[in-house]
C-alpha positions in Angstrom: 109.7 106.8 104.5 108.8 105.0 101.3 106.3 102.1 101.2 106.4 99.9 98.1 103.7 97.4 97.1 103.4 95.5 93.9 101.8 98.3 91.9 102.7 101.6 93.6 105.3 103.6 95.5 104.0 105.8 98.2 106.1 108.6 99.6 105.0 109.3 103.2 106.2 112.6 104.7 108.4 112.4 107.8 105.7 114.4 109.7 103.2 111.6 109.1 101.8 110.0 112.2 100.6 106.4 112.2 98.1 106.9 115.1 95.2 108.2 112.9 93.0 105.3 114.0 91.4 105.9 117.4 90.3 102.8 119.4 86.9 103.6 121.0 86.3 100.1 122.4 86.3 101.3 126.1 84.1 104.2 125.3 81.6 102.0 123.5 81.5 99.6 126.5 80.8 102.5 128.8 78.0 103.8 126.5 76.4 100.3 126.3 77.0 99.8 130.1 78.9 96.5 129.6 81.8 95.1 131.4 84.8 93.4 129.8 83.7 90.1 131.3 80.3 90.5 129.5 82.2 90.8 126.2 84.3 87.7 126.9 81.1 85.7 127.5 79.3 87.1 124.5 82.2 86.7 122.0 84.2 83.8 123.3 87.3 85.9 122.8 90.2 85.5 125.1 90.1 87.8 128.1 93.6 89.1 127.3 92.5 90.1 123.9 89.6 92.1 125.4 91.8 93.6 128.1 94.4 94.7 125.5 91.7 96.3 123.3 90.1 98.0 126.3 93.4 99.4 127.5 94.4 100.4 123.9 97.5 98.3 124.0 97.0 96.7 120.5 98.7 97.6 117.3 96.0 96.0 115.2 92.8 93.9 115.2 92.0 90.7 113.4 88.8 90.9 111.2 87.4 87.8 112.9 87.8 89.6 116.3 86.2 92.8 114.9 83.4 90.8 113.5 82.6 89.1 116.8 82.8 92.4 118.7 80.5 94.1 116.2 78.0 91.3 116.5 78.1 91.2 120.3 77.9 95.0 120.6 75.4 95.5 117.8 77.6 98.0 116.1 79.8 98.7 113.1 83.6 98.8 112.9 83.1 102.6 112.7 81.7 102.6 116.2 84.8 100.7 117.6 87.5 102.4 115.5 87.5 106.0 114.3 89.6 107.4 111.5 91.1 110.9 112.4 93.0 112.4 109.5 96.4 113.7 110.4 96.1 116.9 108.6 92.8 118.0 110.2 93.4 121.3 112.1 90.6 120.7 114.6 91.3 117.1 115.6 89.5 117.6 118.9 86.2 117.7 117.0 86.7 114.1 116.0 87.3 112.9 119.5 84.8 112.1 122.2 
């Protein structure tokens, strides 16, 4: 696969996996002992948005949504999303 932007061409190997970002939203809610309904009330976000994030059924997240979640949960984007490099031999060490 080749991705081209205005300045560069990136060759991505066929073995490359796009799922290197792990959604930890449900884990974070468990740690903080919060319910999805609590997050809806705290953020004003749509319950479907929260449900999809919780069930890891999203392909991306809007910065405004991420900002509201970080404010409500008193955390950073790093707490909600974790980057796990594809070429790491011990991937299990990155996961909770």
